[in-house]
N, C-alpha and C positions, 0 to 999 in steps of 0.2 A: 725426426723426433718431435719437432714442433707441430707437424701436421697431425700426428697421433694425439698430441695434447689438445690441439684446437678441436679436433673431431670429438674427442671425449668430452671436452667442455661444452660444446654445443649439444651433444647428446644429453648431458645432464640438465642443461637449461631447458631443453624441449621436452623432457620427460615430465608428464603430469604428476602432481603431488597426490599421493594416495594416503589417506589417514590410516593409522594402524588399526588392526582388528580389536574390538572391545574385549574379546576373550583373552588376549595377551595382557591386558591391563590388570585383570584380576589375579593373574599368576606372576605378578612382578616380584622380583627378589627384594627382600628387605635389606636396606642399606645398613652397614655397621658403622657406628660412630668411631671414626679413626682417632679423633682427638682423645676419647676416653681411654682407648688402649695405649696410646702414646703417653698419656699422663701416668698410667699405671707403671709403665717402664721407667719413667723419670722418677717415680717415688721410691724405687728400689735404692738400696744403699749404694753409693758410688763405689766403683771398683778400687781397691787399694793398689796404689802404684808401688811396685817393688823398686828398690834402688838398683841402679845399673851395676852389673857385676863386671869388675875390671880384671882383665886377664893380664898376668905378669909374665 
């Protein structure tokens, strides 16, 4: 197992770095602001807690 890991590690170290194509930069996906959607959820009225039903 360690031989496989070390060979993979050296393969990654010896692989030349290739810059990404400029075509892919123009088609990048727009990021969604997660904080905005999270704050919308927090603004909703809090759920009403029902009292526990006791079985007799």
